[in-house]
N, C-alpha and C positions, 0 to 999 in steps of 0.2 A: 628797117625794113635792110630787104640786100639786093645792093646796085648792083650795076656788072663792073667788068674792070674795064682802066681804060688799059687797050692792047698800042705797043710802036707802029708805029708811026706816033706820035700825037702832039705836037707841041708845048701841051700843058707840063707832055715829063717833063720836058727840059726847060719849063720853067719856075725859077727863084722864088715859094710858096710864101704870104706874108704872114705876117703875125698876125696873133687874135688880141685882142686889145682889149678884148669881157670877155668874160665865161657865161652863156643864155642860155635857153633853156634850148636853142637849138643844139649850139655845139653842144652837151650832151647825150640826144637824144643825133649824132650825124656820129659818136664815141660811140653807140651801144649800136648806130647802122656798123662803121666799122670790122667792129670784131663782130656780126653776125659776118656781114659779105668776104671775114680774110675766113670764118671758119669754114665756111659753105662756097672758098673755094680752095680750101686746107694749102692755105698758107701760114708763117707763123709770121708773118707782120700784112702792113701795109698802112701804108701813108697817103696822104688825102687825095691828097696827084690823082692817083689813081683810082679813083674814082669819079673825077672831073672838079676837086677842091681847089681852092687860088690857096689854104689855110695853112698854115705851120705844125702839122697837129700828125699822127700816126700811133699806131696799137704795133704791141709784139704781146704775143705772147706767146714764147716756142716748147716749153709745158707748161704743168698741175703745180710743177716743182719751184719750179720759179712766178709763174704767174702773170696775171697783167701788165704789161706796161698803159697808162693811155700818157701819152708825151704833147705837152701844151705846149708851144713850143721849146723846144728843147734844142741846145746845143752840145760837143764835146768842149771840159773844157782841159781831161789831156787825155793824153793818152800816149800807152807806150809797148811796146814789146812788136811781134812782127809772128802774124799766121799764113798762109793758103793755102785756101782749100775750097773747093765747090759751091758755088751760087744758084741759083736758080731765082728765077720775077714770075708775079703770076698779069704782069705789063706783059713780059717776054713770054708766051708761051716756049714749053719743046724746046726751049734757048735756058744753055750750065755751060759751064766755064771753073777755071777755075783762077781765084783774083785774091789781094796777096794786102793784107788788114790792122791796124794794129791789133795783139794779141788782150789787150788789158781797157779799157780807155773811161773814162769815168764822163757819170751825163746829166746836166742839168735839166730840172725839166719842172714846169706845173703838172696836179691833174686840177680836173675836176672839178673839184674843189676851192682852186688855187690855189692849193699851199705848196709849195713850192721844192723839190726833192733835189738829189745830187744824188746818183748812184751807182754804185764801183760794179761795171759790168767783166766775168774774163768768156777766153776762147767763144760758141753757139751765139750766148749771146752778149756780149760785146759785137762783133756780124753785124749781128739784126741791128743791134742801136744802130753800126755805122755803117750801115745794107739804107735800111729808117730813113733816118738824117739826114743820105745823100740826093736822098728823095725833095725834097726839103729843100737843097742847096739846085735841084734837075740838074742834079746830077745821072745819069746813070752806073750800072755795075758791068755793063758790054764794052766799058771803054776802058774799060779797068782788065776783060777777063786774058787773062797766062799760055790757056791754052780749055780750048776748046772741046766741049765734052759731048758726042751724040747721046740724049736720048735713053735712046736706045746700051749707048755704056756704066751709061749713067750709075746702076745695080755692081757689077761689077766694079767700073771702077772703085766707087766707096770701097765699098770691099778689100779691094788691096791697099787702097793711101789711108785701111783703119788703121792702123796703129802711127803714124806719119807727123 
């Protein structure tokens, strides 16, 4: 089932989410629905608050090579480096800006089977993990924007900064 995306301003987007205490059939269905919603809205990540759910759950799929990450109770356990790049967000249509984030993160999370994982990600995947996990903390990327970029300037900005 595809959900509508919660658009800012909505207090749920600024609320710290509740930890998942049990993996249920409803949670597994929610993970499937979140992936479907993310794809339908042309996103690469989606956190539960973005579909009106106060749960510490997110999905990320930046490309086929990296695959799908279904994150239950994720936490960043280490980070290093720094990079500045453009971000957008499904909950902020037509809003883009540069944001500084760690260039490498290690994330601990549980999957739909209840298995615990640690993954170290770099570059764009690291950025996606940080963005979605911040959603679960009630933090918004717009509070970190260094330079706003107009939607009509996005493509030229990215081409200009491709090799930064």
